[in-house]
DRENFI-285173 format. One record per residue (C-alpha): chain; residue number from 1; x, y, z. Coordinates in pm, 1 decimal. Each point is the difference from the previous one (the first is absolute). Example, Ala and Ser with C-alpha at 12.3 -4.5 7.8 and 13.67 -1.06 7.14 Angstrom:
2
{site "A" 1 {1230.0 -450.0 780.0}};
{site "A" 2 {137.0 344.0 -66.0}};
REM end
This chain:
90
{site "A" 1 {0.0 0.0 0.0}};
{site "A" 2 {132.2 341.7 -91.1}};
{site "A" 3 {-75.6 346.8 131.8}};
{site "A" 4 {-221.6 53.7 -304.5}};
{site "A" 5 {-200.3 -313.5 86.7}};
{site "A" 6 {-51.4 131.0 354.3}};
{site "A" 7 {-113.2 338.4 -132.4}};
{site "A" 8 {-247.2 -161.9 -241.6}};
{site "A" 9 {-143.8 -229.1 268.9}};
{site "A" 10 {-44.4 279.8 254.8}};
{site "A" 11 {-139.9 244.6 -255.5}};
{site "A" 12 {-252.0 -257.8 -120.6}};
{site "A" 13 {-110.1 -108.3 347.9}};
{site "A" 14 {-30.0 348.9 147.0}};
{site "A" 15 {-114.3 184.8 -311.5}};
{site "A" 16 {273.0 264.5 -5.4}};
{site "A" 17 {201.8 122.6 -295.6}};
{site "A" 18 {313.4 -202.6 -69.3}};
{site "A" 19 {212.0 315.1 4.5}};
{site "A" 20 {-116.6 87.0 352.9}};
{site "A" 21 {59.2 -353.7 125.5}};
{site "A" 22 {343.6 -7.6 -165.9}};
{site "A" 23 {98.8 321.1 180.9}};
{site "A" 24 {-119.9 -140.2 334.0}};
{site "A" 25 {179.8 -332.0 -47.4}};
{site "A" 26 {322.5 169.7 -110.0}};
{site "A" 27 {-10.0 245.8 290.1}};
{site "A" 28 {-56.5 -287.0 243.6}};
{site "A" 29 {300.2 -185.9 -136.8}};
{site "A" 30 {209.6 319.4 7.8}};
{site "A" 31 {-92.3 55.8 366.3}};
{site "A" 32 {109.6 -356.0 85.2}};
{site "A" 33 {333.5 46.2 -177.9}};
{site "A" 34 {60.0 338.2 165.3}};
{site "A" 35 {-64.3 -145.8 345.2}};
{site "A" 36 {231.7 -293.4 -64.3}};
{site "A" 37 {270.2 235.4 -128.6}};
{site "A" 38 {-16.2 180.8 335.5}};
{site "A" 39 {47.6 -335.2 175.2}};
{site "A" 40 {-356.6 -18.5 128.8}};
{site "A" 41 {-208.2 -317.1 21.0}};
{site "A" 42 {-317.6 -9.1 -209.3}};
{site "A" 43 {-277.6 -211.6 150.6}};
{site "A" 44 {-311.1 -65.7 -205.1}};
{site "A" 45 {-240.7 -180.9 233.2}};
{site "A" 46 {-103.4 -345.0 -120.5}};
{site "A" 47 {231.3 35.8 -301.3}};
{site "A" 48 {353.7 7.1 136.0}};
{site "A" 49 {298.3 192.4 128.8}};
{site "A" 50 {280.4 153.8 -205.8}};
{site "A" 51 {327.5 60.1 187.0}};
{site "A" 52 {344.2 123.2 -95.7}};
{site "A" 53 {285.2 -213.8 129.4}};
{site "A" 54 {374.1 54.6 -26.8}};
{site "A" 55 {222.8 -272.9 -135.6}};
{site "A" 56 {362.1 -10.1 104.9}};
{site "A" 57 {277.5 9.6 -255.9}};
{site "A" 58 {153.4 -334.7 -88.3}};
{site "A" 59 {239.8 -169.5 -235.0}};
{site "A" 60 {-167.4 -153.7 -302.8}};
{site "A" 61 {131.3 -193.9 -296.3}};
{site "A" 62 {-26.1 73.8 -370.6}};
{site "A" 63 {-155.1 -322.8 -136.9}};
{site "A" 64 {162.6 43.2 -338.1}};
{site "A" 65 {360.5 53.0 112.8}};
{site "A" 66 {-9.2 -130.9 356.4}};
{site "A" 67 {162.7 324.4 115.3}};
{site "A" 68 {-92.6 130.4 346.0}};
{site "A" 69 {-196.3 324.6 -13.5}};
{site "A" 70 {-94.7 231.4 286.1}};
{site "A" 71 {-378.1 48.3 29.7}};
{site "A" 72 {-76.7 333.3 170.2}};
{site "A" 73 {-260.2 37.9 275.3}};
{site "A" 74 {-344.9 96.6 -123.4}};
{site "A" 75 {-358.2 55.9 106.5}};
{site "A" 76 {-270.1 -236.8 -123.2}};
{site "A" 77 {-378.2 -2.1 28.1}};
{site "A" 78 {-164.1 -303.2 158.7}};
{site "A" 79 {-368.1 -92.9 2.5}};
{site "A" 80 {-185.1 -204.7 258.1}};
{site "A" 81 {-353.9 -96.6 -105.6}};
{site "A" 82 {-291.1 71.6 233.5}};
{site "A" 83 {-233.5 -260.5 147.8}};
{site "A" 84 {-277.7 37.2 -256.9}};
{site "A" 85 {246.6 -27.3 -289.5}};
{site "A" 86 {157.5 -309.7 153.7}};
{site "A" 87 {-341.7 -155.6 52.8}};
{site "A" 88 {-127.1 74.5 -351.7}};
{site "A" 89 {313.3 -115.2 -182.2}};
{site "A" 90 {27.4 -341.6 167.4}};
REM end
């Protein structure tokens, strides 16, 4: 499912213009990204929790040459599904 599919489904079910729904969906996604960029946790009840975690730097290996390569520390986004999502997906 793509963002366009979500917009079409919501617009059809609610009876709003696709352009208005697209703006709302995009702004919602932008707000989530902005919060995560600030290091905040985003909790959407019954859907799930997005968190930013820090990974330590490590030594990796280039699979092609076998050469050791330093992998710098970085921040990654993790997602933990909520209870309703877990229940419905099983």
